[in-house]
C-alpha positions in Angstrom: 119.5 133.3 53.1 115.8 133.1 52.3 113.3 132.8 55.2 110.1 131.1 54.4 106.9 133.1 55.4 105.3 130.2 57.0 108.5 129.8 59.2 108.1 133.4 60.3 104.5 132.9 61.0 105.2 129.8 63.1 107.8 131.7 65.1 105.5 134.6 65.6 102.7 132.3 66.8 105.0 130.6 69.2 106.3 133.9 70.8 102.6 135.2 71.0 101.7 131.9 72.8 104.7 132.1 75.2 103.9 135.8 76.0 100.2 135.1 76.7 100.5 131.8 78.7 100.2 132.3 82.5 103.5 132.5 84.3 103.8 129.0 85.5 107.1 127.7 86.7 109.1 130.9 86.4 111.6 132.0 89.1 111.2 134.8 91.5 114.0 136.7 93.2 113.7 139.4 95.7 116.1 141.2 98.0 114.8 143.5 100.6 116.7 146.0 102.5 115.8 148.6 105.1 115.7 152.3 104.1 115.3 155.5 106.0 112.0 157.4 105.8 113.9 160.4 104.2 114.8 158.2 101.3 111.1 157.5 100.5 109.5 159.2 97.6 107.0 161.9 98.9 104.0 160.4 97.0 104.5 157.2 98.8 105.0 158.8 102.3 101.9 160.9 101.5 99.7 157.9 100.7 100.7 156.0 103.8 100.3 158.9 106.2 97.0 159.8 104.8 95.5 156.3 105.3 97.5 154.8 108.3 97.1 157.1 111.2 99.5 156.6 114.1 101.3 153.6 112.7 104.9 152.7 113.1 106.0 152.3 109.4 109.0 150.2 108.3 110.3 151.2 104.9 112.1 148.8 102.6 113.8 149.0 99.2 113.3 145.9 97.1 115.2 144.6 94.1 113.7 141.8 91.9 114.1 140.3 88.5 111.7 142.9 87.2 113.0 146.0 88.8 113.2 148.0 92.0 110.4 149.2 94.3 109.7 150.8 97.7 107.6 149.0 100.4 106.0 150.1 103.5 105.2 147.5 106.1 103.0 148.1 109.1 100.3 147.0 111.5 97.0 148.8 111.5 93.7 148.0 113.0 94.9 144.6 114.0 96.1 143.6 110.4 99.5 143.5 108.8 99.9 145.6 105.7 102.6 145.7 103.0 102.2 148.6 100.4 104.3 148.6 97.4 105.3 151.7 95.3 107.5 152.2 92.3 110.7 154.2 92.6 108.7 157.4 92.0 106.2 156.7 94.7 103.3 155.5 92.7 101.3 152.8 94.4 101.5 149.3 92.9 99.5 147.3 95.3 98.3 146.7 98.9 98.9 143.3 100.5 97.2 142.2 103.7 98.3 139.3 105.8 95.3 136.9 105.9 94.5 133.2 106.2 93.3 130.9 103.4 90.1 130.4 105.3 89.2 134.0 104.5 88.6 132.9 101.0 85.0 132.0 100.0 84.6 128.2 100.6 83.9 127.3 96.9 86.9 129.4 95.7 89.1 127.9 98.4 88.1 124.4 97.2 88.9 125.3 93.5 92.3 126.7 94.6 93.1 123.5 96.5 92.2 121.5 93.3 94.4 123.7 91.2 97.3 123.4 93.7 96.9 119.7 93.8 97.4 119.6 90.0 100.4 121.8 90.2 102.2 120.2 93.2 102.5 116.6 94.3 102.6 117.9 97.9 102.4 121.4 99.4 102.1 123.3 102.7 100.9 127.0 102.7 103.3 129.1 104.7 101.7 132.5 104.2 98.6 134.0 102.6 97.9 137.6 101.6 95.0 139.5 100.2 96.5 141.3 97.2 94.7 144.5 96.1 95.4 146.4 93.0 93.6 149.5 91.6 93.4 153.3 91.5 94.9 155.2 94.5 91.5 156.6 95.8 89.9 153.3 95.5 92.9 151.6 97.5 92.6 154.2 100.2 88.9 153.5 100.6 89.5 149.9 100.7 91.9 150.2 103.5 89.7 152.5 105.4 86.6 150.4 104.9 88.5 147.1 105.2 86.9 145.7 102.2 87.8 146.0 98.5 86.1 149.1 97.0 84.8 149.3 93.4 87.5 149.2 90.9 89.9 147.3 93.1 91.0 143.7 91.9 91.3 141.3 94.6 93.7 138.3 94.4 95.3 136.0 96.9 99.1 135.6 97.1 100.4 132.4 98.7 103.9 131.4 99.8 104.1 127.7 100.0 106.5 124.9 100.3 105.8 122.6 97.5 107.1 119.4 95.7 107.3 119.2 92.0 109.3 116.6 90.1 110.6 115.2 93.4 112.1 118.5 94.3 110.8 120.5 97.4 111.3 124.3 97.5 109.4 127.6 98.2 107.0 129.0 95.7 104.8 132.1 95.4 101.4 131.5 93.9 99.1 134.2 92.8 95.4 133.2 92.5 92.2 135.0 91.3 89.5 135.5 93.9 87.7 132.5 92.4 90.6 130.1 93.0 92.1 130.1 89.4 95.9 130.2 89.5 97.4 133.2 87.7 101.1 132.5 88.2 103.5 130.2 90.1 107.1 131.3 90.7 109.8 129.4 92.4 111.4 131.6 95.0 115.1 131.8 94.4 116.1 133.8 97.5 114.1 135.4 100.2 114.7 136.2 103.8 112.8 134.4 106.5 111.5 137.7 107.9 109.9 138.3 104.4 108.0 135.0 104.5 106.7 135.7 108.0 105.8 139.4 108.0 
């Protein structure tokens, strides 16, 4: 069998396009389960105890389509935090429960425009600030209650939305300026996870 070079180029270009296109319309599956503090990697426990003084910490294991992780959920200085680590205890991100009104007004309007293009109807259920960056910068961000230099800020929304006459829950990740990065249909998620 002879394969034409232009066919290989076309397939390569198509694969590259698929890999670089934002993740719009993919599915998201998460399963959370409570774990004991002695099952938490030391690096994760050290990060949480060094930043969140005198807070009651709830530890969870999480399984998703992309792998496994460890999550600490807690309340600190009047805000609800969710800190995600890989299985070795390396920090992945910090999420803070917030409101959509905490976005800058022009960014919020841009996000609403983009959501209206994506969904025929939607209702936002939960909004979180999503911080990602180096360990020390994330520590500083939590302590100062504002994203430090080197920390990328995004917004993660859980919403009930309608697409193609079907209504279900979605997770939307958006840049600080309101541009949508990804939209994932939520396959299975506990009610507690949506609220906390």
